[in-house]
N, CA, C, O and the ligand as a Tripos MOL2 file, in Angstrom:
@<TRIPOS>MOLECULE
protein
  301   299    76     0     0
PROTEIN
NO_CHARGES

@<TRIPOS>ATOM
      1 N          45.1860  102.2760  -67.1510 N.3       1 MET1
      2 CA         43.9640  103.2560  -66.6790 C.3       1 MET1
      3 C          42.7620  102.8100  -67.3320 C.2       1 MET1
      4 O          42.7520  102.5180  -68.5280 O.2       1 MET1
      5 N          41.5890  102.7380  -66.4730 N.am      2 LYS2
      6 CA         40.2810  102.3540  -66.8540 C.3       2 LYS2
      7 C          39.4680  103.5590  -66.8820 C.2       2 LYS2
      8 O          39.4660  104.4150  -65.9980 O.2       2 LYS2
      9 N          38.6390  103.5810  -68.1600 N.am      3 CYS3
     10 CA         37.4470  104.6390  -68.1480 C.3       3 CYS3
     11 C          36.5520  104.6010  -67.0290 C.2       3 CYS3
     12 O          36.2250  103.5340  -66.5100 O.2       3 CYS3
     13 N          36.1440  105.7090  -66.6350 N.am      4 LYS4
     14 CA         35.3510  105.8430  -65.2920 C.3       4 LYS4
     15 C          33.8800  105.3530  -65.8160 C.2       4 LYS4
     16 O          33.1360  104.8860  -64.9540 O.2       4 LYS4
     17 N          33.4230  105.4190  -67.1110 N.am      5 TYR5
     18 CA         32.1720  105.3310  -67.3710 C.3       5 TYR5
     19 C          31.8430  103.8970  -68.1110 C.2       5 TYR5
     20 O          30.6940  103.4570  -68.1470 O.2       5 TYR5
     21 N          32.8860  103.2570  -68.6580 N.am      6 CYS6
     22 CA         32.6680  102.0340  -69.5130 C.3       6 CYS6
     23 C          33.7340  101.0500  -69.0680 C.2       6 CYS6
     24 O          34.3970  101.3020  -68.0610 O.2       6 CYS6
     25 N          33.9500   99.8420  -69.8330 N.am      7 ASP7
     26 CA         34.9320   99.1600  -69.5870 C.3       7 ASP7
     27 C          36.3570   99.2400  -70.4200 C.2       7 ASP7
     28 O          37.2940   98.4410  -70.4270 O.2       7 ASP7
     29 N          36.2200  100.2290  -70.9750 N.am      8 LYS8
     30 CA         37.4070  100.5310  -71.9710 C.3       8 LYS8
     31 C          38.6800  101.0030  -71.0590 C.2       8 LYS8
     32 O          38.6540  101.8020  -70.1240 O.2       8 LYS8
     33 N          39.6730  100.3710  -71.5280 N.am      9 THR9
     34 CA         41.0320  100.6360  -70.6860 C.3       9 THR9
     35 C          42.0520  101.3710  -71.5900 C.2       9 THR9
     36 O          42.0040  101.0540  -72.7790 O.2       9 THR9
     37 N          42.7900  102.1190  -71.2970 N.am     10 PHE10
     38 CA         43.6630  102.8750  -71.8850 C.3      10 PHE10
     39 C          45.2670  102.5680  -71.5360 C.2      10 PHE10
     40 O          45.7610  102.5010  -70.4100 O.2      10 PHE10
     41 N          45.8520  102.4220  -72.6520 N.am     11 LEU11
     42 CA         47.3750  102.1760  -72.5580 C.3      11 LEU11
     43 C          48.0720  103.4160  -71.8050 C.2      11 LEU11
     44 O          47.8660  104.5830  -72.1380 O.2      11 LEU11
     45 N          48.8490  103.0640  -70.8420 N.am     12 ASP12
     46 CA         49.7340  104.0660  -70.1430 C.3      12 ASP12
     47 C          50.8670  104.6250  -70.8380 C.2      12 ASP12
     48 O          52.0100  104.5080  -70.3950 O.2      12 ASP12
     49 N          50.5610  105.3000  -72.0380 N.am     13 ASP13
     50 CA         51.5370  105.8220  -72.7390 C.3      13 ASP13
     51 C          51.5570  107.4770  -72.6610 C.2      13 ASP13
     52 O          50.8520  108.0750  -71.8480 O.2      13 ASP13
     53 N          52.3200  108.0640  -73.4660 N.am     14 ASP14
     54 CA         52.4180  109.3990  -73.6510 C.3      14 ASP14
     55 C          50.9090  110.2180  -73.9450 C.2      14 ASP14
     56 O          50.6590  111.3520  -73.5380 O.2      14 ASP14
     57 N          50.1570  109.5150  -74.5970 N.am     15 ASN15
     58 CA         48.9490  109.9990  -75.1270 C.3      15 ASN15
     59 C          47.8020  109.6910  -74.2670 C.2      15 ASN15
     60 O          46.6700  110.0080  -74.6320 O.2      15 ASN15
     61 N          48.0430  109.0060  -72.9840 N.am     16 LEU16
     62 CA         47.0940  108.4910  -72.2260 C.3      16 LEU16
     63 C          46.0350  109.7400  -71.9330 C.2      16 LEU16
     64 O          44.8850  109.7780  -72.3700 O.2      16 LEU16
     65 N          46.5080  110.5020  -71.3080 N.am     17 VAL17
     66 CA         45.4450  111.6110  -70.7770 C.3      17 VAL17
     67 C          44.6470  112.1530  -72.0160 C.2      17 VAL17
     68 O          43.4260  112.2400  -71.8850 O.2      17 VAL17
     69 N          45.2230  112.5280  -73.2160 N.am     18 LEU18
     70 CA         44.4790  113.0890  -74.2060 C.3      18 LEU18
     71 C          43.5820  111.9750  -74.8480 C.2      18 LEU18
     72 O          42.4910  112.2890  -75.3250 O.2      18 LEU18
     73 N          43.9590  110.8680  -74.8640 N.am     19 ASN19
     74 CA         43.1810  109.7640  -75.3490 C.3      19 ASN19
     75 C          42.0710  109.5150  -74.3510 C.2      19 ASN19
     76 O          40.9710  109.2230  -74.8210 O.2      19 ASN19
     77 N          42.1810  109.5770  -73.2950 N.am     20 TYR20
     78 CA         41.1730  109.6220  -72.2410 C.3      20 TYR20
     79 C          40.1270  110.7470  -72.3140 C.2      20 TYR20
     80 O          38.9240  110.5500  -72.1450 O.2      20 TYR20
     81 N          40.6430  111.8590  -72.5610 N.am     21 PHE21
     82 CA         39.5350  113.0150  -72.7570 C.3      21 PHE21
     83 C          38.8980  112.7640  -74.0740 C.2      21 PHE21
     84 O          37.6670  112.7760  -74.0770 O.2      21 PHE21
     85 N          39.4530  112.5620  -75.0830 N.am     22 GLU22
     86 CA         38.9970  112.4000  -76.4420 C.3      22 GLU22
     87 C          37.5510  111.3280  -76.3040 C.2      22 GLU22
     88 O          36.3970  111.4610  -76.7100 O.2      22 GLU22
     89 N          38.2830  110.1910  -75.4960 N.am     23 HIS23
     90 CA         37.0720  109.1850  -75.4030 C.3      23 HIS23
     91 C          35.9690  109.5900  -74.5650 C.2      23 HIS23
     92 O          34.8090  109.2750  -74.8330 O.2      23 HIS23
     93 N          36.2790  110.2510  -73.6000 N.am     24 THR24
     94 CA         35.0530  110.6720  -72.7010 C.3      24 THR24
     95 C          34.2280  111.8230  -73.4570 C.2      24 THR24
     96 O          33.0280  111.9800  -73.2300 O.2      24 THR24
     97 N          34.8770  112.5490  -74.2880 N.am     25 LYS25
     98 CA         34.2040  113.5540  -75.1310 C.3      25 LYS25
     99 C          32.9700  112.7970  -76.0940 C.2      25 LYS25
    100 O          31.7610  113.0270  -76.0830 O.2      25 LYS25
    101 N          33.7940  111.7580  -76.9680 N.am     26 ILE26
    102 CA         33.2080  111.2450  -77.8860 C.3      26 ILE26
    103 C          32.0060  110.0590  -77.2500 C.2      26 ILE26
    104 O          30.9620  109.8240  -77.8590 O.2      26 ILE26
    105 N          32.3100  109.5110  -76.1730 N.am     27 SER27
    106 CA         31.4070  108.4720  -75.6810 C.3      27 SER27
    107 C          30.5520  108.7790  -74.6060 C.2      27 SER27
    108 O          29.5080  108.1480  -74.4410 O.2      27 SER27
    109 N          30.9600  109.8510  -73.7350 N.am     28 HIS28
    110 CA         30.3930  109.9770  -72.4590 C.3      28 HIS28
    111 C          29.8980  111.4740  -72.2220 C.2      28 HIS28
    112 O          29.1900  111.7500  -71.2540 O.2      28 HIS28
    113 N          30.2170  112.2190  -72.9540 N.am     29 TYR29
    114 CA         30.0310  113.7980  -72.7300 C.3      29 TYR29
    115 C          28.5590  113.8850  -72.0990 C.2      29 TYR29
    116 O          28.3670  114.5760  -71.0990 O.2      29 TYR29
    117 N          27.6470  113.2480  -72.6420 N.am     30 GLU30
    118 CA         26.3520  113.4660  -72.1970 C.3      30 GLU30
    119 C          26.1650  112.9800  -70.6460 C.2      30 GLU30
    120 O          25.2740  113.4680  -69.9510 O.2      30 GLU30
    121 N          26.9600  112.1000  -70.2100 N.am     31 LEU31
    122 CA         26.9760  111.7910  -68.9070 C.3      31 LEU31
    123 C          27.4260  112.6650  -67.8520 C.2      31 LEU31
    124 O          27.0360  112.4900  -66.6980 O.2      31 LEU31
    125 N          28.2880  113.6730  -68.1910 N.am     32 LEU32
    126 CA         28.7850  114.6010  -67.4640 C.3      32 LEU32
    127 C          27.6940  115.8090  -67.0920 C.2      32 LEU32
    128 O          26.8520  116.3070  -67.8400 O.2      32 LEU32
    129 N          27.9550  116.0920  -65.8150 N.am     33 ASP33
    130 CA         26.9930  117.1850  -65.5950 C.3      33 ASP33
    131 C          27.6070  118.4610  -65.7920 C.2      33 ASP33
    132 O          28.8180  118.4720  -66.0120 O.2      33 ASP33
    133 N          26.9190  119.6330  -65.7450 N.am     34 ASP34
    134 CA         27.4030  120.9640  -66.1500 C.3      34 ASP34
    135 C          28.7130  121.1340  -65.8300 C.2      34 ASP34
    136 O          29.5870  121.2640  -66.6880 O.2      34 ASP34
    137 N          28.9290  121.1440  -64.5690 N.am     35 GLU35
    138 CA         30.2950  121.4190  -64.0580 C.3      35 GLU35
    139 C          31.1800  120.6680  -64.4330 C.2      35 GLU35
    140 O          32.3130  121.1480  -64.4790 O.2      35 GLU35
    141 N          30.9990  119.3360  -64.8030 N.am     36 ASP36
    142 CA         32.0590  118.4660  -65.2100 C.3      36 ASP36
    143 C          32.2800  118.6940  -66.6190 C.2      36 ASP36
    144 O          33.3750  118.4190  -67.1100 O.2      36 ASP36
    145 N          31.2750  119.2050  -67.3610 N.am     37 LYS37
    146 CA         31.7450  119.4820  -68.7290 C.3      37 LYS37
    147 C          32.3510  120.6190  -68.9190 C.2      37 LYS37
    148 O          32.9580  120.7300  -69.9840 O.2      37 LYS37
    149 N          32.3600  121.4670  -68.2160 N.am     38 ILE38
    150 CA         33.2340  122.8140  -68.1350 C.3      38 ILE38
    151 C          34.5330  122.4090  -67.6810 C.2      38 ILE38
    152 O          35.5320  122.8430  -68.2550 O.2      38 ILE38
    153 N          34.6300  121.5410  -66.6090 N.am     39 MET39
    154 CA         36.0890  121.2250  -66.1680 C.3      39 MET39
    155 C          36.6430  120.4360  -67.4290 C.2      39 MET39
    156 O          37.7360  120.7660  -67.8910 O.2      39 MET39
    157 N          36.0520  119.5970  -67.8880 N.am     40 HIS40
    158 CA         36.4300  118.7290  -68.9660 C.3      40 HIS40
    159 C          36.9080  119.6090  -70.3570 C.2      40 HIS40
    160 O          37.8800  119.2280  -71.0090 O.2      40 HIS40
    161 N          36.2460  120.6400  -70.6840 N.am     41 ASP41
    162 CA         36.6330  121.3780  -71.6900 C.3      41 ASP41
    163 C          37.8590  122.2440  -71.3800 C.2      41 ASP41
    164 O          38.6110  122.5710  -72.2980 O.2      41 ASP41
    165 N          38.0790  122.6150  -70.1500 N.am     42 ILE42
    166 CA         39.2140  123.4600  -69.7490 C.3      42 ILE42
    167 C          40.4720  122.6160  -69.5070 C.2      42 ILE42
    168 O          41.6050  123.0580  -69.6970 O.2      42 ILE42
    169 N          40.2090  121.3960  -69.0840 N.am     43 ARG43
    170 CA         41.4580  120.5320  -68.8820 C.3      43 ARG43
    171 C          41.8970  120.0720  -70.2320 C.2      43 ARG43
    172 O          43.0910  119.9190  -70.4920 O.2      43 ARG43
    173 N          40.9500  119.8510  -71.0890 N.am     44 GLU44
    174 CA         41.3280  119.3840  -72.4000 C.3      44 GLU44
    175 C          41.9020  120.4250  -73.3000 C.2      44 GLU44
    176 O          42.6640  120.0690  -74.1990 O.2      44 GLU44
    177 N          41.6360  121.5390  -73.1520 N.am     45 LYS45
    178 CA         42.2950  122.7530  -73.8220 C.3      45 LYS45
    179 C          43.6720  122.9070  -73.0770 C.2      45 LYS45
    180 O          44.6410  123.2480  -73.7560 O.2      45 LYS45
    181 N          43.8220  122.6880  -71.7860 N.am     46 MET46
    182 CA         45.3750  122.7900  -71.4310 C.3      46 MET46
    183 C          46.1230  121.7420  -71.7640 C.2      46 MET46
    184 O          47.2850  122.0350  -72.0450 O.2      46 MET46
    185 N          45.7990  120.4650  -71.8320 N.am     47 ILE47
    186 CA         46.3570  119.4170  -72.1380 C.3      47 ILE47
    187 C          46.6670  119.4190  -73.6510 C.2      47 ILE47
    188 O          47.7220  118.9000  -74.0140 O.2      47 ILE47
    189 N          45.7860  119.9900  -74.6100 N.am     48 LYS48
    190 CA         46.0380  120.1850  -75.9680 C.3      48 LYS48
    191 C          47.2380  121.2540  -76.1880 C.2      48 LYS48
    192 O          48.1120  121.0510  -77.0310 O.2      48 LYS48
    193 N          47.2150  122.3700  -75.3910 N.am     49 SER49
    194 CA         47.9850  123.5980  -75.6920 C.3      49 SER49
    195 C          49.3010  123.0910  -75.1110 C.2      49 SER49
    196 O          50.3240  123.5860  -75.5840 O.2      49 SER49
    197 N          49.4030  122.2810  -74.2660 N.am     50 LYS50
    198 CA         50.8310  121.7450  -73.7520 C.3      50 LYS50
    199 C          51.4830  120.8670  -74.8510 C.2      50 LYS50
    200 O          52.6450  120.9600  -75.2440 O.2      50 LYS50
    201 N          50.5180  119.9820  -75.2890 N.am     51 ILE51
    202 CA         51.0210  119.1600  -76.4370 C.3      51 ILE51
    203 C          51.5110  120.0870  -77.6120 C.2      51 ILE51
    204 O          52.6770  119.9880  -77.9930 O.2      51 ILE51
    205 N          50.7240  120.9070  -78.1410 N.am     52 ASP52
    206 CA         51.1220  121.6620  -79.0300 C.3      52 ASP52
    207 C          52.4160  122.4380  -78.7690 C.2      52 ASP52
    208 O          53.2470  122.5190  -79.6740 O.2      52 ASP52
    209 N          52.6300  123.0160  -77.5750 N.am     53 TYR53
    210 CA         53.8550  123.6780  -77.2200 C.3      53 TYR53
    211 C          55.0570  122.6730  -77.4330 C.2      53 TYR53
    212 O          56.0490  122.9350  -78.1120 O.2      53 TYR53
    213 N          54.8470  121.5540  -76.7990 N.am     54 ASP54
    214 CA         56.0320  120.4080  -76.7600 C.3      54 ASP54
    215 C          56.4060  120.3130  -78.3050 C.2      54 ASP54
    216 O          57.5450  120.5400  -78.7130 O.2      54 ASP54
    217 N          55.1800  119.9030  -79.2470 N.am     55 GLN55
    218 CA         55.4230  119.8230  -80.5900 C.3      55 GLN55
    219 C          56.0670  120.9190  -81.1660 C.2      55 GLN55
    220 O          56.9290  120.7070  -82.0190 O.2      55 GLN55
    221 N          55.7690  122.1100  -80.8180 N.am     56 PHE56
    222 CA         56.3860  123.5180  -81.4880 C.3      56 PHE56
    223 C          57.8430  123.4870  -80.9830 C.2      56 PHE56
    224 O          58.6610  123.9220  -81.7930 O.2      56 PHE56
    225 N          58.2780  123.0980  -79.9160 N.am     57 LYS57
    226 CA         59.7150  123.2200  -79.3430 C.3      57 LYS57
    227 C          60.2710  122.1990  -80.1850 C.2      57 LYS57
    228 O          61.3130  122.5390  -80.7450 O.2      57 LYS57
    229 N          59.8130  120.9170  -80.4500 N.am     58 LYS58
    230 CA         60.4070  119.8100  -81.1490 C.3      58 LYS58
    231 C          60.8380  120.2970  -82.5770 C.2      58 LYS58
    232 O          61.9370  120.0550  -83.0750 O.2      58 LYS58
    233 N          59.8060  121.0310  -83.1880 N.am     59 GLU59
    234 CA         60.0430  121.4250  -84.4280 C.3      59 GLU59
    235 C          60.9600  122.8020  -84.6390 C.2      59 GLU59
    236 O          61.5780  123.0040  -85.6840 O.2      59 GLU59
    237 N          60.9640  123.6450  -83.6030 N.am     60 ILE60
    238 CA         61.5740  124.8160  -83.7710 C.3      60 ILE60
    239 C          63.1530  124.4020  -83.3360 C.2      60 ILE60
    240 O          64.1200  124.9550  -83.8590 O.2      60 ILE60
    241 N          63.2780  123.3700  -82.3240 N.am     61 GLY61
    242 CA         64.6970  123.2970  -82.0640 C.3      61 GLY61
    243 C          65.1320  123.9730  -80.7750 C.2      61 GLY61
    244 O          64.8120  123.6420  -79.6330 O.2      61 GLY61
    245 N          65.9290  124.9940  -81.1570 N.am     62 ASP62
    246 CA         66.4500  125.7690  -80.3990 C.3      62 ASP62
    247 C          65.4310  127.0420  -80.0220 C.2      62 ASP62
    248 O          65.2700  127.9630  -80.8230 O.2      62 ASP62
    249 N          64.8230  127.0050  -78.8460 N.am     63 SER63
    250 CA         63.7340  127.9520  -78.4870 C.3      63 SER63
    251 C          64.4060  129.3800  -78.0860 C.2      63 SER63
    252 O          63.8050  130.4430  -78.2390 O.2      63 SER63
    253 N          65.4800  129.2990  -77.6520 N.am     64 ASP64
    254 CA         66.2980  130.7400  -77.3070 C.3      64 ASP64
    255 C          66.4740  131.4150  -78.6560 C.2      64 ASP64
    256 O          66.1860  132.6000  -78.8220 O.2      64 ASP64
    257 N          66.9420  130.6500  -79.5920 N.am     65 LEU65
    258 CA         67.0260  131.5140  -80.7680 C.3      65 LEU65
    259 C          65.7460  132.2290  -81.3220 C.2      65 LEU65
    260 O          65.7540  133.3690  -81.7850 O.2      65 LEU65
    261 N          64.7760  131.5140  -81.2300 N.am     66 VAL66
    262 CA         63.3940  132.1100  -81.5180 C.3      66 VAL66
    263 C          63.1070  133.3710  -80.7110 C.2      66 VAL66
    264 O          62.8050  134.4500  -81.2220 O.2      66 VAL66
    265 N          63.2360  133.1270  -79.3310 N.am     67 PHE67
    266 CA         63.1480  134.0570  -78.4200 C.3      67 PHE67
    267 C          63.8690  135.2770  -78.5980 C.2      67 PHE67
    268 O          63.2870  136.3600  -78.5270 O.2      67 PHE67
    269 N          65.0610  135.1830  -78.8180 N.am     68 ASN68
    270 CA         65.8870  136.2900  -79.1460 C.3      68 ASN68
    271 C          65.5240  136.9060  -80.5830 C.2      68 ASN68
    272 O          65.5960  138.1300  -80.6950 O.2      68 ASN68
    273 N          65.2290  136.3140  -81.4320 N.am     69 SER69
    274 CA         64.9070  136.9090  -82.7280 C.3      69 SER69
    275 C          63.6200  137.6790  -82.4280 C.2      69 SER69
    276 O          63.4890  138.8180  -82.8790 O.2      69 SER69
    277 N          62.5910  137.0660  -81.6310 N.am     70 ASN70
    278 CA         61.2640  137.7920  -81.6150 C.3      70 ASN70
    279 C          61.7750  139.1030  -80.8580 C.2      70 ASN70
    280 O          61.3300  140.1660  -81.2910 O.2      70 ASN70
    281 N          62.6650  139.1510  -79.7680 N.am     71 ASN71
    282 CA         62.9780  140.3100  -79.1720 C.3      71 ASN71
    283 C          63.4870  141.4590  -80.0350 C.2      71 ASN71
    284 O          63.1010  142.6170  -79.8730 O.2      71 ASN71
    285 N          64.3540  141.0930  -80.9420 N.am     72 SER72
    286 CA         64.8710  141.8130  -81.7280 C.3      72 SER72
    287 C          64.0660  142.7390  -82.6660 C.2      72 SER72
    288 O          64.4610  143.7730  -83.2040 O.2      72 SER72
    289 N          62.8370  142.1430  -82.7510 N.am     73 ASP73
    290 CA         61.8050  142.7170  -83.5470 C.3      73 ASP73
    291 C          61.3250  144.0550  -82.7950 C.2      73 ASP73
    292 O          61.1660  145.1570  -83.3210 O.2      73 ASP73
    293 N          61.1250  143.7030  -81.4180 N.am     74 ILE74
    294 CA         60.5900  144.5290  -80.5570 C.3      74 ILE74
    295 C          61.5150  145.9610  -80.4520 C.2      74 ILE74
    296 O          61.0870  147.1100  -80.5590 O.2      74 ILE74
    297 N          62.8160  145.5550  -80.2260 N.am     75 VAL75
    298 CA         63.9260  146.6390  -80.3090 C.3      75 VAL75
    299 C          64.0710  147.1470  -81.6970 C.2      75 VAL75
    300 O          64.9060  148.0140  -81.9540 O.2      75 VAL75
    301 ZN         34.3640  104.9260  -71.5000 Zn       76 ZN76
@<TRIPOS>BOND
     1     1     2 1
     2     2     3 1
     3     3     4 2
     4     3     5 am
     5     5     6 1
     6     6     7 1
     7     7     8 2
     8     7     9 am
     9     9    10 1
    10    10    11 1
    11    11    12 2
    12    11    13 am
    13    13    14 1
    14    14    15 1
    15    15    16 2
    16    15    17 am
    17    17    18 1
    18    18    19 1
    19    19    20 2
    20    19    21 am
    21    21    22 1
    22    22    23 1
    23    23    24 2
    24    23    25 am
    25    25    26 1
    26    26    27 1
    27    27    28 2
    28    27    29 am
    29    29    30 1
    30    30    31 1
    31    31    32 2
    32    31    33 am
    33    33    34 1
    34    34    35 1
    35    35    36 2
    36    35    37 am
    37    37    38 1
    38    38    39 1
    39    39    40 2
    40    39    41 am
    41    41    42 1
    42    42    43 1
    43    43    44 2
    44    43    45 am
    45    45    46 1
    46    46    47 1
    47    47    48 2
    48    47    49 am
    49    49    50 1
    50    50    51 1
    51    51    52 2
    52    51    53 am
    53    53    54 1
    54    54    55 1
    55    55    56 2
    56    55    57 am
    57    57    58 1
    58    58    59 1
    59    59    60 2
    60    59    61 am
    61    61    62 1
    62    62    63 1
    63    63    64 2
    64    63    65 am
    65    65    66 1
    66    66    67 1
    67    67    68 2
    68    67    69 am
    69    69    70 1
    70    70    71 1
    71    71    72 2
    72    71    73 am
    73    73    74 1
    74    74    75 1
    75    75    76 2
    76    75    77 am
    77    77    78 1
    78    78    79 1
    79    79    80 2
    80    79    81 am
    81    81    82 1
    82    82    83 1
    83    83    84 2
    84    83    85 am
    85    85    86 1
    86    86    87 1
    87    87    88 2
    88    87    89 am
    89    89    90 1
    90    90    91 1
    91    91    92 2
    92    91    93 am
    93    93    94 1
    94    94    95 1
    95    95    96 2
    96    95    97 am
    97    97    98 1
    98    98    99 1
    99    99   100 2
   100    99   101 am
   101   101   102 1
   102   102   103 1
   103   103   104 2
   104   103   105 am
   105   105   106 1
   106   106   107 1
   107   107   108 2
   108   107   109 am
   109   109   110 1
   110   110   111 1
   111   111   112 2
   112   111   113 am
   113   113   114 1
   114   114   115 1
   115   115   116 2
   116   115   117 am
   117   117   118 1
   118   118   119 1
   119   119   120 2
   120   119   121 am
   121   121   122 1
   122   122   123 1
   123   123   124 2
   124   123   125 am
   125   125   126 1
   126   126   127 1
   127   127   128 2
   128   127   129 am
   129   129   130 1
   130   130   131 1
   131   131   132 2
   132   131   133 am
   133   133   134 1
   134   134   135 1
   135   135   136 2
   136   135   137 am
   137   137   138 1
   138   138   139 1
   139   139   140 2
   140   139   141 am
   141   141   142 1
   142   142   143 1
   143   143   144 2
   144   143   145 am
   145   145   146 1
   146   146   147 1
   147   147   148 2
   148   147   149 am
   149   149   150 1
   150   150   151 1
   151   151   152 2
   152   151   153 am
   153   153   154 1
   154   154   155 1
   155   155   156 2
   156   155   157 am
   157   157   158 1
   158   158   159 1
   159   159   160 2
   160   159   161 am
   161   161   162 1
   162   162   163 1
   163   163   164 2
   164   163   165 am
   165   165   166 1
   166   166   167 1
   167   167   168 2
   168   167   169 am
   169   169   170 1
   170   170   171 1
   171   171   172 2
   172   171   173 am
   173   173   174 1
   174   174   175 1
   175   175   176 2
   176   175   177 am
   177   177   178 1
   178   178   179 1
   179   179   180 2
   180   179   181 am
   181   181   182 1
   182   182   183 1
   183   183   184 2
   184   183   185 am
   185   185   186 1
   186   186   187 1
   187   187   188 2
   188   187   189 am
   189   189   190 1
   190   190   191 1
   191   191   192 2
   192   191   193 am
   193   193   194 1
   194   194   195 1
   195   195   196 2
   196   195   197 am
   197   197   198 1
   198   198   199 1
   199   199   200 2
   200   199   201 am
   201   201   202 1
   202   202   203 1
   203   203   204 2
   204   203   205 am
   205   205   206 1
   206   206   207 1
   207   207   208 2
   208   207   209 am
   209   209   210 1
   210   210   211 1
   211   211   212 2
   212   211   213 am
   213   213   214 1
   214   214   215 1
   215   215   216 2
   216   215   217 am
   217   217   218 1
   218   218   219 1
   219   219   220 2
   220   219   221 am
   221   221   222 1
   222   222   223 1
   223   223   224 2
   224   223   225 am
   225   225   226 1
   226   226   227 1
   227   227   228 2
   228   227   229 am
   229   229   230 1
   230   230   231 1
   231   231   232 2
   232   231   233 am
   233   233   234 1
   234   234   235 1
   235   235   236 2
   236   235   237 am
   237   237   238 1
   238   238   239 1
   239   239   240 2
   240   239   241 am
   241   241   242 1
   242   242   243 1
   243   243   244 2
   244   243   245 am
   245   245   246 1
   246   246   247 1
   247   247   248 2
   248   247   249 am
   249   249   250 1
   250   250   251 1
   251   251   252 2
   252   251   253 am
   253   253   254 1
   254   254   255 1
   255   255   256 2
   256   255   257 am
   257   257   258 1
   258   258   259 1
   259   259   260 2
   260   259   261 am
   261   261   262 1
   262   262   263 1
   263   263   264 2
   264   263   265 am
   265   265   266 1
   266   266   267 1
   267   267   268 2
   268   267   269 am
   269   269   270 1
   270   270   271 1
   271   271   272 2
   272   271   273 am
   273   273   274 1
   274   274   275 1
   275   275   276 2
   276   275   277 am
   277   277   278 1
   278   278   279 1
   279   279   280 2
   280   279   281 am
   281   281   282 1
   282   282   283 1
   283   283   284 2
   284   283   285 am
   285   285   286 1
   286   286   287 1
   287   287   288 2
   288   287   289 am
   289   289   290 1
   290   290   291 1
   291   291   292 2
   292   291   293 am
   293   293   294 1
   294   294   295 1
   295   295   296 2
   296   295   297 am
   297   297   298 1
   298   298   299 1
   299   299   300 2
@<TRIPOS>SUBSTRUCTURE
     1 MET1         2 RESIDUE 1 A MET
     2 LYS2         6 RESIDUE 1 A LYS
     3 CYS3        10 RESIDUE 1 A CYS
     4 LYS4        14 RESIDUE 1 A LYS
     5 TYR5        18 RESIDUE 1 A TYR
     6 CYS6        22 RESIDUE 1 A CYS
     7 ASP7        26 RESIDUE 1 A ASP
     8 LYS8        30 RESIDUE 1 A LYS
     9 THR9        34 RESIDUE 1 A THR
    10 PHE10       38 RESIDUE 1 A PHE
    11 LEU11       42 RESIDUE 1 A LEU
    12 ASP12       46 RESIDUE 1 A ASP
    13 ASP13       50 RESIDUE 1 A ASP
    14 ASP14       54 RESIDUE 1 A ASP
    15 ASN15       58 RESIDUE 1 A ASN
    16 LEU16       62 RESIDUE 1 A LEU
    17 VAL17       66 RESIDUE 1 A VAL
    18 LEU18       70 RESIDUE 1 A LEU
    19 ASN19       74 RESIDUE 1 A ASN
    20 TYR20       78 RESIDUE 1 A TYR
    21 PHE21       82 RESIDUE 1 A PHE
    22 GLU22       86 RESIDUE 1 A GLU
    23 HIS23       90 RESIDUE 1 A HIS
    24 THR24       94 RESIDUE 1 A THR
    25 LYS25       98 RESIDUE 1 A LYS
    26 ILE26      102 RESIDUE 1 A ILE
    27 SER27      106 RESIDUE 1 A SER
    28 HIS28      110 RESIDUE 1 A HIS
    29 TYR29      114 RESIDUE 1 A TYR
    30 GLU30      118 RESIDUE 1 A GLU
    31 LEU31      122 RESIDUE 1 A LEU
    32 LEU32      126 RESIDUE 1 A LEU
    33 ASP33      130 RESIDUE 1 A ASP
    34 ASP34      134 RESIDUE 1 A ASP
    35 GLU35      138 RESIDUE 1 A GLU
    36 ASP36      142 RESIDUE 1 A ASP
    37 LYS37      146 RESIDUE 1 A LYS
    38 ILE38      150 RESIDUE 1 A ILE
    39 MET39      154 RESIDUE 1 A MET
    40 HIS40      158 RESIDUE 1 A HIS
    41 ASP41      162 RESIDUE 1 A ASP
    42 ILE42      166 RESIDUE 1 A ILE
    43 ARG43      170 RESIDUE 1 A ARG
    44 GLU44      174 RESIDUE 1 A GLU
    45 LYS45      178 RESIDUE 1 A LYS
    46 MET46      182 RESIDUE 1 A MET
    47 ILE47      186 RESIDUE 1 A ILE
    48 LYS48      190 RESIDUE 1 A LYS
    49 SER49      194 RESIDUE 1 A SER
    50 LYS50      198 RESIDUE 1 A LYS
    51 ILE51      202 RESIDUE 1 A ILE
    52 ASP52      206 RESIDUE 1 A ASP
    53 TYR53      210 RESIDUE 1 A TYR
    54 ASP54      214 RESIDUE 1 A ASP
    55 GLN55      218 RESIDUE 1 A GLN
    56 PHE56      222 RESIDUE 1 A PHE
    57 LYS57      226 RESIDUE 1 A LYS
    58 LYS58      230 RESIDUE 1 A LYS
    59 GLU59      234 RESIDUE 1 A GLU
    60 ILE60      238 RESIDUE 1 A ILE
    61 GLY61      242 RESIDUE 1 A GLY
    62 ASP62      246 RESIDUE 1 A ASP
    63 SER63      250 RESIDUE 1 A SER
    64 ASP64      254 RESIDUE 1 A ASP
    65 LEU65      258 RESIDUE 1 A LEU
    66 VAL66      262 RESIDUE 1 A VAL
    67 PHE67      266 RESIDUE 1 A PHE
    68 ASN68      270 RESIDUE 1 A ASN
    69 SER69      274 RESIDUE 1 A SER
    70 ASN70      278 RESIDUE 1 A ASN
    71 ASN71      282 RESIDUE 1 A ASN
    72 SER72      286 RESIDUE 1 A SER
    73 ASP73      290 RESIDUE 1 A ASP
    74 ILE74      294 RESIDUE 1 A ILE
    75 VAL75      298 RESIDUE 1 A VAL
    76 ZN76       301 GROUP 0 **** ****
């Protein structure tokens, strides 16, 4: 995948989307118009929260166990 604004290319791996967003933010954020900036921020937040969630699942392991223990607190 190639950057829309310069010649930098990105490896097609698991971090591709996040790497691309980081690069756009660092190198080309001023080139985005207001609407693109808003979209960029929203999509970046969504991507990061998904990554955090995947990481969380990996660390916790059995998510059902956590869900059940959370439920028992409410009851
Ligand atoms: Zn670029």
